All heavy atoms as a GROMACS GRO file, in nm:
protein
  523
    1MET      N    1  10.676  10.284   9.272
    1MET     CA    2  10.777  10.193   9.259
    1MET      C    3  10.734  10.056   9.272
    1MET      O    4  10.631  10.029   9.343
    1MET     CB    5  10.880  10.220   9.379
    1MET     CG    6  10.964  10.356   9.367
    1MET     SD    7  11.064  10.398   9.513
    1MET     CE    8  11.184  10.260   9.506
    2ASP      N    9  10.789   9.960   9.202
    2ASP     CA   10  10.754   9.824   9.215
    2ASP      C   11  10.787   9.767   9.350
    2ASP      O   12  10.876   9.807   9.417
    2ASP     CB   13  10.839   9.738   9.121
    2ASP     CG   14  10.815   9.773   8.984
    2ASP    OD1   15  10.721   9.829   8.947
    2ASP    OD2   16  10.915   9.752   8.899
    3THR      N   17  10.696   9.677   9.399
    3THR     CA   18  10.711   9.621   9.528
    3THR      C   19  10.725   9.471   9.529
    3THR      O   20  10.735   9.401   9.628
    3THR     CB   21  10.598   9.665   9.628
    3THR    OG1   22  10.474   9.605   9.585
    3THR    CG2   23  10.595   9.810   9.643
    4ALA      N   24  10.708   9.403   9.425
    4ALA     CA   25  10.711   9.270   9.406
    4ALA      C   26  10.788   9.220   9.276
    4ALA      O   27  10.779   9.296   9.183
    4ALA     CB   28  10.580   9.190   9.409
    5ASP      N   29  10.857   9.109   9.284
    5ASP     CA   30  10.939   9.073   9.170
    5ASP      C   31  10.912   8.926   9.143
    5ASP      O   32  10.943   8.837   9.196
    5ASP     CB   33  11.095   9.069   9.206
    5ASP     CG   34  11.186   9.044   9.089
    5ASP    OD1   35  11.130   9.032   8.980
    5ASP    OD2   36  11.295   9.032   9.115
    6TRP      N   37  10.815   8.920   9.032
    6TRP     CA   38  10.772   8.780   8.991
    6TRP      C   39  10.841   8.740   8.857
    6TRP      O   40  10.904   8.838   8.793
    6TRP     CB   41  10.623   8.771   8.968
    6TRP     CG   42  10.552   8.762   9.095
    6TRP    CD1   43  10.543   8.661   9.172
    6TRP    CD2   44  10.458   8.869   9.153
    6TRP    NE1   45  10.467   8.688   9.284
    6TRP    CE2   46  10.408   8.811   9.271
    6TRP    CE3   47  10.418   9.001   9.107
    6TRP    CZ2   48  10.327   8.891   9.348
    6TRP    CZ3   49  10.338   9.065   9.185
    6TRP    CH2   50  10.287   9.014   9.313
    7ASN      N   51  10.839   8.630   8.812
    7ASN     CA   52  10.904   8.580   8.704
    7ASN      C   53  10.866   8.660   8.575
    7ASN      O   54  10.752   8.677   8.550
    7ASN     CB   55  10.863   8.426   8.681
    7ASN     CG   56  10.942   8.371   8.573
    7ASN    OD1   57  10.956   8.417   8.457
    7ASN    ND2   58  11.012   8.248   8.596
    8ASP      N   59  10.966   8.714   8.505
    8ASP     CA   60  10.948   8.798   8.392
    8ASP      C   61  10.900   8.706   8.268
    8ASP      O   62  10.820   8.756   8.188
    8ASP     CB   63  11.065   8.868   8.344
    8ASP     CG   64  11.091   8.979   8.455
    8ASP    OD1   65  10.995   9.032   8.519
    8ASP    OD2   66  11.215   9.010   8.467
    9THR      N   67  10.941   8.593   8.271
    9THR     CA   68  10.921   8.507   8.146
    9THR      C   69  10.782   8.440   8.149
    9THR      O   70  10.699   8.459   8.053
    9THR     CB   71  11.018   8.381   8.134
    9THR    OG1   72  11.145   8.439   8.134
    9THR    CG2   73  10.996   8.302   8.015
   10ARG      N   74  10.734   8.380   8.258
   10ARG     CA   75  10.614   8.320   8.265
   10ARG      C   76  10.506   8.404   8.342
   10ARG      O   77  10.387   8.383   8.336
   10ARG     CB   78  10.612   8.186   8.339
   10ARG     CG   79  10.714   8.086   8.278
   10ARG     CD   80  10.707   7.953   8.364
   10ARG     NE   81  10.682   7.987   8.493
   10ARG     CZ   82  10.753   7.950   8.598
   10ARG    NH1   83  10.862   7.894   8.591
   10ARG    NH2   84  10.719   7.980   8.717
   11GLY      N   85  10.549   8.507   8.423
   11GLY     CA   86  10.468   8.574   8.510
   11GLY      C   87  10.446   8.724   8.469
   11GLY      O   88  10.490   8.759   8.359
   12PRO      N   89  10.396   8.806   8.556
   12PRO     CA   90  10.367   8.940   8.527
   12PRO      C   91  10.502   9.037   8.537
   12PRO      O   92  10.482   9.151   8.497
   12PRO     CB   93  10.256   8.981   8.622
   12PRO     CG   94  10.292   8.899   8.737
   12PRO     CD   95  10.346   8.759   8.687
   13GLY      N   96  10.604   8.976   8.593
   13GLY     CA   97  10.717   9.061   8.616
   13GLY      C   98  10.703   9.144   8.745
   13GLY      O   99  10.648   9.104   8.832
   14ASN      N  100  10.763   9.270   8.744
   14ASN     CA  101  10.759   9.347   8.861
   14ASN      C  102  10.623   9.423   8.860
   14ASN      O  103  10.588   9.501   8.760
   14ASN     CB  104  10.886   9.450   8.860
   14ASN     CG  105  11.006   9.371   8.875
   14ASN    OD1  106  11.018   9.247   8.891
   14ASN    ND2  107  11.114   9.436   8.864
   15LEU      N  108  10.565   9.427   8.983
   15LEU     CA  109  10.441   9.510   8.990
   15LEU      C  110  10.433   9.580   9.130
   15LEU      O  111  10.503   9.544   9.224
   15LEU     CB  112  10.321   9.418   8.991
   15LEU     CG  113  10.305   9.338   8.863
   15LEU    CD1  114  10.186   9.228   8.882
   15LEU    CD2  115  10.260   9.423   8.745
   16ARG      N  116  10.346   9.687   9.141
   16ARG     CA  117  10.329   9.758   9.270
   16ARG      C  118  10.213   9.684   9.323
   16ARG      O  119  10.088   9.707   9.278
   16ARG     CB  120  10.304   9.898   9.250
   16ARG     CG  121  10.285   9.978   9.380
   16ARG     CD  122  10.251  10.118   9.354
   16ARG     NE  123  10.340  10.187   9.279
   16ARG     CZ  124  10.340  10.320   9.256
   16ARG    NH1  125  10.249  10.392   9.298
   16ARG    NH2  126  10.440  10.372   9.186
   17VAL      N  127  10.229   9.608   9.435
   17VAL     CA  128  10.118   9.536   9.494
   17VAL      C  129  10.110   9.551   9.654
   17VAL      O  130  10.009   9.512   9.707
   17VAL     CB  131  10.122   9.386   9.463
   17VAL    CG1  132  10.112   9.361   9.308
   17VAL    CG2  133  10.251   9.317   9.508
   18ASP      N  134  10.207   9.614   9.701
   18ASP     CA  135  10.214   9.641   9.844
   18ASP      C  136  10.213   9.785   9.883
   18ASP      O  137  10.274   9.866   9.820
   18ASP     CB  138  10.336   9.579   9.914
   18ASP     CG  139  10.347   9.430   9.875
   18ASP    OD1  140  10.272   9.354   9.942
   18ASP    OD2  141  10.429   9.394   9.789
   19TYR      N  142  10.119   9.820   9.980
   19TYR     CA  143  10.104   9.974  10.008
   19TYR      C  144  10.100   9.991  10.144
   19TYR      O  145  10.079   9.912  10.229
   19TYR     CB  146   9.969  10.019   9.945
   19TYR     CG  147   9.952   9.997   9.797
   19TYR    CD1  148   9.909   9.888   9.745
   19TYR    CD2  149   9.976  10.108   9.719
   19TYR    CE1  150   9.884   9.853   9.606
   19TYR    CE2  151   9.972  10.097   9.577
   19TYR     CZ  152   9.922   9.968   9.526
   19TYR     OH  153   9.911   9.955   9.391
   20VAL      N  154  10.137  10.125  10.194
   20VAL     CA  155  10.120  10.166  10.321
   20VAL      C  156  10.018  10.294  10.301
   20VAL      O  157  10.036  10.382  10.215
   20VAL     CB  158  10.244  10.222  10.385
   20VAL    CG1  159  10.222  10.285  10.519
   20VAL    CG2  160  10.342  10.116  10.396
   21LEU      N  161   9.910  10.288  10.376
   21LEU     CA  162   9.796  10.391  10.356
   21LEU      C  163   9.790  10.460  10.499
   21LEU      O  164   9.696  10.420  10.577
   21LEU     CB  165   9.673  10.332  10.314
   21LEU     CG  166   9.676  10.250  10.184
   21LEU    CD1  167   9.544  10.172  10.152
   21LEU    CD2  168   9.715  10.346  10.073
   22PRO      N  169   9.866  10.553  10.525
   22PRO     CA  170   9.852  10.619  10.656
   22PRO      C  171   9.714  10.713  10.666
   22PRO      O  172   9.676  10.764  10.556
   22PRO     CB  173   9.981  10.704  10.667
   22PRO     CG  174  10.021  10.733  10.522
   22PRO     CD  175   9.969  10.608  10.448
   23THR      N  176   9.679  10.729  10.783
   23THR     CA  177   9.558  10.824  10.802
   23THR      C  178   9.604  10.960  10.778
   23THR      O  179   9.727  11.000  10.787
   23THR     CB  180   9.492  10.807  10.940
   23THR    OG1  181   9.386  10.900  10.961
   23THR    CG2  182   9.604  10.836  11.052
   24LYS      N  183   9.514  11.054  10.742
   24LYS     CA  184   9.551  11.197  10.706
   24LYS      C  185   9.599  11.274  10.829
   24LYS      O  186   9.653  11.381  10.807
   24LYS     CB  187   9.424  11.261  10.634
   24LYS     CG  188   9.313  11.288  10.717
   24LYS     CD  189   9.204  11.357  10.632
   24LYS     CE  190   9.077  11.378  10.712
   24LYS     NZ  191   8.971  11.448  10.630
   25THR      N  192   9.574  11.222  10.943
   25THR     CA  193   9.627  11.294  11.063
   25THR      C  194   9.781  11.264  11.086
   25THR      O  195   9.843  11.322  11.168
   25THR     CB  196   9.564  11.245  11.203
   25THR    OG1  197   9.584  11.110  11.213
   25THR    CG2  198   9.408  11.285  11.194
   26LEU      N  199   9.838  11.185  11.006
   26LEU     CA  200   9.982  11.160  11.013
   26LEU      C  201  10.054  11.236  10.898
   26LEU      O  202  10.008  11.247  10.790
   26LEU     CB  203  10.019  11.001  10.998
   26LEU     CG  204   9.957  10.915  11.098
   26LEU    CD1  205   9.982  10.768  11.062
   26LEU    CD2  206  10.009  10.950  11.234
   27GLU      N  207  10.174  11.303  10.943
   27GLU     CA  208  10.246  11.375  10.848
   27GLU      C  209  10.361  11.283  10.789
   27GLU      O  210  10.442  11.232  10.863
   27GLU     CB  211  10.298  11.494  10.917
   27GLU     CG  212  10.376  11.590  10.827
   27GLU     CD  213  10.425  11.723  10.893
   27GLU    OE1  214  10.349  11.766  10.984
   27GLU    OE2  215  10.538  11.771  10.858
   28ILE      N  216  10.368  11.265  10.662
   28ILE     CA  217  10.470  11.190  10.605
   28ILE      C  218  10.605  11.253  10.609
   28ILE      O  219  10.620  11.364  10.558
   28ILE     CB  220  10.430  11.149  10.460
   28ILE    CG1  221  10.293  11.096  10.440
   28ILE    CG2  222  10.541  11.059  10.392
   28ILE    CD1  223  10.271  10.983  10.523
   29GLN      N  224  10.707  11.185  10.658
   29GLN     CA  225  10.841  11.242  10.674
   29GLN      C  226  10.940  11.179  10.555
   29GLN      O  227  11.031  11.237  10.506
   29GLN     CB  228  10.901  11.213  10.803
   29GLN     CG  229  10.822  11.269  10.913
   29GLN     CD  230  10.818  11.430  10.909
   29GLN    OE1  231  10.919  11.498  10.887
   29GLN    NE2  232  10.701  11.474  10.912
   30GLY      N  233  10.908  11.048  10.531
   30GLY     CA  234  10.980  10.987  10.422
   30GLY      C  235  10.906  10.855  10.390
   30GLY      O  236  10.832  10.803  10.468
   31SER      N  237  10.956  10.799  10.275
   31SER     CA  238  10.900  10.658  10.240
   31SER      C  239  10.989  10.594  10.138
   31SER      O  240  11.068  10.653  10.074
   31SER     CB  241  10.747  10.684  10.186
   31SER     OG  242  10.758  10.749  10.069
   32GLY      N  243  10.966  10.462  10.109
   32GLY     CA  244  11.041  10.398  10.014
   32GLY      C  245  11.010  10.250  10.016
   32GLY      O  246  10.920  10.205  10.084
   33VAL      N  247  11.084  10.177   9.923
   33VAL     CA  248  11.072  10.033   9.906
   33VAL      C  249  11.215   9.979   9.927
   33VAL      O  250  11.307  10.021   9.866
   33VAL     CB  251  11.010  10.003   9.774
   33VAL    CG1  252  11.011   9.846   9.744
   33VAL    CG2  253  10.878  10.071   9.748
   34PHE      N  254  11.228   9.878  10.008
   34PHE     CA  255  11.349   9.813  10.038
   34PHE      C  256  11.379   9.728   9.920
   34PHE      O  257  11.321   9.612   9.905
   34PHE     CB  258  11.359   9.743  10.162
   34PHE     CG  259  11.481   9.657  10.191
   34PHE    CD1  260  11.596   9.730  10.226
   34PHE    CD2  261  11.476   9.527  10.192
   34PHE    CE1  262  11.717   9.657  10.240
   34PHE    CE2  263  11.595   9.449  10.218
   34PHE     CZ  264  11.712   9.527  10.248
   35TRP      N  265  11.463   9.762   9.829
   35TRP     CA  266  11.498   9.682   9.705
   35TRP      C  267  11.659   9.689   9.692
   35TRP      O  268  11.708   9.771   9.630
   35TRP     CB  269  11.439   9.745   9.586
   35TRP     CG  270  11.430   9.641   9.472
   35TRP    CD1  271  11.517   9.589   9.403
   35TRP    CD2  272  11.305   9.592   9.428
   35TRP    NE1  273  11.482   9.509   9.305
   35TRP    CE2  274  11.344   9.495   9.314
   35TRP    CE3  275  11.175   9.600   9.453
   35TRP    CZ2  276  11.251   9.419   9.244
   35TRP    CZ3  277  11.083   9.529   9.368
   35TRP    CH2  278  11.117   9.451   9.273
   36PRO      N  279  11.725   9.598   9.767
   36PRO     CA  280  11.882   9.603   9.782
   36PRO      C  281  11.936   9.555   9.658
   36PRO      O  282  11.884   9.483   9.570
   36PRO     CB  283  11.904   9.513   9.894
   36PRO     CG  284  11.787   9.409   9.900
   36PRO     CD  285  11.668   9.497   9.852
   37ARG      N  286  12.059   9.612   9.622
   37ARG     CA  287  12.140   9.552   9.515
   37ARG      C  288  12.171   9.419   9.546
   37ARG      O  289  12.175   9.360   9.663
   37ARG     CB  290  12.268   9.640   9.488
   37ARG     CG  291  12.243   9.779   9.453
   37ARG     CD  292  12.370   9.856   9.423
   37ARG     NE  293  12.481   9.820   9.515
   37ARG     CZ  294  12.521   9.882   9.621
   37ARG    NH1  295  12.472   9.996   9.662
   37ARG    NH2  296  12.628   9.834   9.685
   38LYS      N  297  12.204   9.338   9.446
   38LYS     CA  298  12.230   9.188   9.453
   38LYS      C  299  12.363   9.171   9.547
   38LYS      O  300  12.378   9.071   9.618
   38LYS     CB  301  12.258   9.127   9.324
   38LYS     CG  302  12.134   9.108   9.242
   38LYS     CD  303  12.156   9.050   9.116
   38LYS     CE  304  12.023   9.045   9.038
   38LYS     NZ  305  12.030   8.964   8.915
   39ASP      N  306  12.454   9.280   9.559
   39ASP     CA  307  12.574   9.257   9.630
   39ASP      C  308  12.558   9.315   9.773
   39ASP      O  309  12.640   9.310   9.850
   39ASP     CB  310  12.690   9.324   9.563
   39ASP     CG  311  12.666   9.477   9.541
   39ASP    OD1  312  12.564   9.525   9.549
   39ASP    OD2  313  12.771   9.545   9.518
   40ASP      N  314  12.430   9.359   9.812
   40ASP     CA  315  12.411   9.410   9.941
   40ASP      C  316  12.397   9.289  10.035
   40ASP      O  317  12.341   9.192  10.010
   40ASP     CB  318  12.266   9.495   9.947
   40ASP     CG  319  12.239   9.559  10.073
   40ASP    OD1  320  12.240   9.495  10.174
   40ASP    OD2  321  12.217   9.676  10.070
   41PRO      N  322  12.460   9.306  10.158
   41PRO     CA  323  12.454   9.191  10.252
   41PRO      C  324  12.311   9.151  10.289
   41PRO      O  325  12.285   9.034  10.329
   41PRO     CB  326  12.529   9.242  10.370
   41PRO     CG  327  12.616   9.357  10.320
   41PRO     CD  328  12.548   9.409  10.203
   42LEU      N  329  12.214   9.244  10.280
   42LEU     CA  330  12.068   9.217  10.320
   42LEU      C  331  11.995   9.160  10.202
   42LEU      O  332  11.877   9.140  10.217
   42LEU     CB  333  12.012   9.333  10.384
   42LEU     CG  334  12.072   9.383  10.508
   42LEU    CD1  335  11.997   9.515  10.557
   42LEU    CD2  336  12.074   9.276  10.614
   43ALA      N  337  12.049   9.149  10.085
   43ALA     CA  338  11.978   9.111   9.960
   43ALA      C  339  11.920   8.962   9.981
   43ALA      O  340  11.816   8.941   9.928
   43ALA     CB  341  12.069   9.113   9.841
   44GLY      N  342  11.976   8.884  10.062
   44GLY     CA  343  11.917   8.757  10.086
   44GLY      C  344  11.780   8.747  10.147
   44GLY      O  345  11.708   8.659  10.140
   45LEU      N  346  11.742   8.870  10.215
   45LEU     CA  347  11.615   8.870  10.281
   45LEU      C  348  11.495   8.869  10.184
   45LEU      O  349  11.394   8.836  10.214
   45LEU     CB  350  11.608   9.005  10.364
   45LEU     CG  351  11.708   9.015  10.485
   45LEU    CD1  352  11.693   9.156  10.542
   45LEU    CD2  353  11.672   8.900  10.579
   46VAL      N  354  11.525   8.909  10.062
   46VAL     CA  355  11.425   8.927   9.950
   46VAL      C  356  11.469   8.850   9.826
   46VAL      O  357  11.420   8.884   9.716
   46VAL     CB  358  11.384   9.073   9.919
   46VAL    CG1  359  11.320   9.134  10.043
   46VAL    CG2  360  11.512   9.159   9.888
   47ALA      N  361  11.548   8.755   9.837
   47ALA     CA  362  11.599   8.675   9.722
   47ALA      C  363  11.484   8.596   9.660
   47ALA      O  364  11.388   8.567   9.725
   47ALA     CB  365  11.710   8.581   9.761
   48ALA      N  366  11.493   8.573   9.534
   48ALA     CA  367  11.399   8.494   9.469
   48ALA      C  368  11.412   8.345   9.500
   48ALA      O  369  11.501   8.304   9.544
   48ALA     CB  370  11.418   8.507   9.311
   49GLY      N  371  11.290   8.278   9.493
   49GLY     CA  372  11.291   8.143   9.524
   49GLY      C  373  11.296   8.107   9.671
   49GLY      O  374  11.265   8.185   9.753
   50LYS      N  375  11.334   7.984   9.700
   50LYS     CA  376  11.336   7.935   9.840
   50LYS      C  377  11.428   7.991   9.936
   50LYS      O  378  11.416   7.992  10.051
   50LYS     CB  379  11.344   7.780   9.838
   50LYS     CG  380  11.217   7.714   9.776
   50LYS     CD  381  11.230   7.562   9.798
   50LYS     CE  382  11.115   7.498   9.732
   50LYS     NZ  383  11.119   7.347   9.742
   51SER      N  384  11.536   8.056   9.876
   51SER     CA  385  11.641   8.110   9.954
   51SER      C  386  11.597   8.249  10.019
   51SER      O  387  11.659   8.285  10.129
   51SER     CB  388  11.771   8.134   9.874
   51SER     OG  389  11.738   8.239   9.768
   52GLY      N  390  11.503   8.318   9.970
   52GLY     CA  391  11.457   8.442  10.032
   52GLY      C  392  11.331   8.423  10.112
   52GLY      O  393  11.272   8.321  10.124
   53SER      N  394  11.306   8.528  10.188
   53SER     CA  395  11.179   8.525  10.276
   53SER      C  396  11.055   8.555  10.198
   53SER      O  397  10.952   8.512  10.229
   53SER     CB  398  11.200   8.625  10.381
   53SER     OG  399  11.216   8.756  10.330
   54SER      N  400  11.064   8.634  10.078
   54SER     CA  401  10.948   8.672  10.002
   54SER      C  402  10.985   8.738   9.866
   54SER      O  403  11.096   8.782   9.851
   54SER     CB  404  10.864   8.775  10.083
   54SER     OG  405  10.754   8.814  10.006
   55ASP      N  406  10.894   8.717   9.773
   55ASP     CA  407  10.926   8.796   9.638
   55ASP      C  408  10.865   8.940   9.654
   55ASP      O  409  10.871   9.006   9.556
   55ASP     CB  410  10.864   8.716   9.526
   55ASP     CG  411  10.733   8.679   9.541
   55ASP    OD1  412  10.666   8.721   9.633
   55ASP    OD2  413  10.676   8.596   9.462
   56HIS      N  414  10.816   8.968   9.768
   56HIS     CA  415  10.765   9.105   9.790
   56HIS      C  416  10.873   9.184   9.866
   56HIS      O  417  10.960   9.140   9.935
   56HIS     CB  418  10.642   9.110   9.886
   56HIS     CG  419  10.523   9.048   9.817
   56HIS    ND1  420  10.418   9.132   9.783
   56HIS    CD2  421  10.495   8.922   9.784
   56HIS    CE1  422  10.324   9.043   9.721
   56HIS    NE2  423  10.377   8.921   9.729
   57ARG      N  424  10.882   9.325   9.845
   57ARG     CA  425  10.974   9.407   9.914
   57ARG      C  426  10.908   9.475  10.025
   57ARG      O  427  10.787   9.488  10.035
   57ARG     CB  428  11.028   9.513   9.816
   57ARG     CG  429  11.100   9.447   9.690
   57ARG     CD  430  11.206   9.351   9.732
   57ARG     NE  431  11.284   9.300   9.611
   57ARG     CZ  432  11.272   9.177   9.568
   57ARG    NH1  433  11.193   9.093   9.619
   57ARG    NH2  434  11.347   9.142   9.471
   58ILE      N  435  10.992   9.517  10.129
   58ILE     CA  436  10.939   9.598  10.240
   58ILE      C  437  10.902   9.744  10.200
   58ILE      O  438  10.987   9.808  10.138
   58ILE     CB  439  11.054   9.593  10.354
   58ILE    CG1  440  11.086   9.455  10.395
   58ILE    CG2  441  11.003   9.681  10.464
   58ILE    CD1  442  11.208   9.447  10.481
   59VAL      N  443  10.786   9.786  10.221
   59VAL     CA  444  10.738   9.916  10.196
   59VAL      C  445  10.738   9.981  10.334
   59VAL      O  446  10.678   9.933  10.428
   59VAL     CB  447  10.597   9.914  10.134
   59VAL    CG1  448  10.538  10.049  10.118
   59VAL    CG2  449  10.600   9.836  10.009
   60TRP      N  450  10.802  10.105  10.347
   60TRP     CA  451  10.811  10.171  10.470
   60TRP      C  452  10.780  10.313  10.449
   60TRP      O  453  10.773  10.375  10.353
   60TRP     CB  454  10.950  10.164  10.525
   60TRP     CG  455  11.060  10.214  10.440
   60TRP    CD1  456  11.128  10.148  10.347
   60TRP    CD2  457  11.112  10.351  10.436
   60TRP    NE1  458  11.222  10.235  10.282
   60TRP    CE2  459  11.202  10.368  10.336
   60TRP    CE3  460  11.067  10.468  10.509
   60TRP    CZ2  461  11.272  10.483  10.318
   60TRP    CZ3  462  11.141  10.582  10.481
   60TRP    CH2  463  11.237  10.591  10.381
   61VAL      N  464  10.716  10.372  10.564
   61VAL     CA  465  10.692  10.514  10.574
   61VAL      C  466  10.725  10.563  10.719
   61VAL      O  467  10.692  10.511  10.816
   61VAL     CB  468  10.531  10.534  10.552
   61VAL    CG1  469  10.492  10.680  10.569
   61VAL    CG2  470  10.488  10.493  10.422
   62ASP      N  471  10.794  10.679  10.720
   62ASP     CA  472  10.823  10.756  10.842
   62ASP      C  473  10.717  10.852  10.853
   62ASP      O  474  10.696  10.936  10.768
   62ASP     CB  475  10.960  10.822  10.832
   62ASP     CG  476  11.073  10.715  10.850
   62ASP    OD1  477  11.049  10.620  10.916
   62ASP    OD2  478  11.178  10.754  10.808
   63VAL      N  479  10.647  10.850  10.982
   63VAL     CA  480  10.547  10.948  10.996
   63VAL      C  481  10.554  11.021  11.131
   63VAL      O  482  10.620  10.967  11.229
   63VAL     CB  483  10.404  10.886  10.989
   63VAL    CG1  484  10.372  10.817  10.858
   63VAL    CG2  485  10.393  10.766  11.105
   64THR      N  486  10.487  11.136  11.146
   64THR     CA  487  10.474  11.205  11.271
   64THR      C  488  10.315  11.226  11.279
   64THR      O  489  10.252  11.236  11.179
   64THR     CB  490  10.551  11.336  11.283
   64THR    OG1  491  10.520  11.408  11.177
   64THR    CG2  492  10.699  11.305  11.288
   65ASN      N  493  10.275  11.238  11.402
   65ASN     CA  494  10.126  11.261  11.426
   65ASN      C  495  10.112  11.419  11.431
   65ASN      O  496  10.155  11.482  11.536
   65ASN     CB  497  10.081  11.201  11.558
   65ASN     CG  498   9.940  11.203  11.571
   65ASN    OD1  499   9.865  11.291  11.503
   65ASN    ND2  500   9.880  11.102  11.645
   66SER      N  501  10.058  11.481  11.331
   66SER     CA  502  10.039  11.622  11.335
   66SER      C  503   9.929  11.674  11.425
   66SER      O  504   9.902  11.794  11.434
   66SER     CB  505  10.003  11.672  11.196
   66SER     OG  506   9.887  11.601  11.134
   67SER      N  507   9.849  11.589  11.493
   67SER     CA  508   9.743  11.624  11.583
   67SER      C  509   9.797  11.659  11.723
   67SER      O  510   9.723  11.700  11.806
   67SER     CB  511   9.633  11.523  11.590
   67SER     OG  512   9.673  11.400  11.642
   68PHE      N  513   9.926  11.636  11.745
   68PHE     CA  514   9.975  11.673  11.881
   68PHE      C  515  10.043  11.801  11.889
   68PHE      O  516  10.114  11.837  11.799
   68PHE     CB  517  10.075  11.566  11.932
   68PHE     CG  518  10.013  11.428  11.955
   68PHE    CD1  519  10.038  11.311  11.890
   68PHE    CD2  520   9.919  11.418  12.074
   68PHE    CE1  521   9.973  11.192  11.913
   68PHE    CE2  522   9.867  11.303  12.097
   68PHE     CZ  523   9.886  11.185  12.030
   0.00000   0.00000   0.00000
């Protein structure tokens, strides 16, 4: 999934540039990229330009430690 949203006209557009790389001792339970719809109340957190915090999206992974 894409994790960054750059200008499509002058720039490269959407790319996968952010990763989570867990160690193999962790068991993956779920994962995703926070890419809210424009009408989502949290969409402003990742809005384009100066109004948002970043043009990158939050990448998350839920893990458990399988060595316990």
